[in-house]
C-alpha positions, 0 to 999 in steps of 0.5 A: 084674424091676428093669428092668421096674419102672423102665421102667414109669411111675408112671401106669401102676403106679398103674393096674395096682395099683388094677385088681388089688387091685379085681379082688381085692376082687371075687374075695375077696368071691365066695370068701366068698358061696361058702364062706358062703352057697353051701356045702351044709354050712352048713344042716348046721351050723346043724342040728347046732347045734340038735340039741346045743342040745336035747341040752343040756337047757337048750334046747326046740328045738320052741319054735324056728319051722320056717324057722329055719335059712332065717332064720339064712342070711337073717341071714348073707346081709345081713351078708356084703352090708353087710360087702361093701359097706363093704370096697368103699367103704373100698377106694374111697376108698383107690384114689382117694386112692392116685391122688392119692398120699397116703401113707397109702393107699400104705402101706394097699396096700402091706399089703394087697398083701404079705398078699394075695400069701400069703394068696391063695396059700394060699386059693387052693391051698385052693380049687382044688376050686371050679373057676375061682374057685379058680384065679383066687385062685391068680392074683391071689396072683401080681398081689398079688405084682406089686404088692408088688414094685412098691411098692418101686420106685414109692413114692409122692412123698410117701413118698420 
């Protein structure tokens, strides 16, 4: 494996790292969307929370508008979209900084690669019931591992 990384040019490694991590950003956003918005259990959890509030005696559920669960779901959708936008913008800035060999971006992406390798593996093994997305997350863990190991052989010029 060491020979492969040493034969890989620094520019090629940076390109692969940025592509793999951008793929990871998009895939994990899709996974979060599937877990929190497309999940049919979300409405059940909202209804359960409303029933528990009503059972406490301190809250009258009849005062709530009939489309309350839908309103909560819309707030969740908008919140996730805003979070996705911030994540993508911050990561685009980091990818550009990494391309320019900025040390802070190198360390940030190295941390993301190592934590992503393990985290994506755990998420992927628990998400295989999602079909192609679950298997793609499992594949993503190996892509992150490729990047994490590559950081050993391709440190940024300023971090050497």
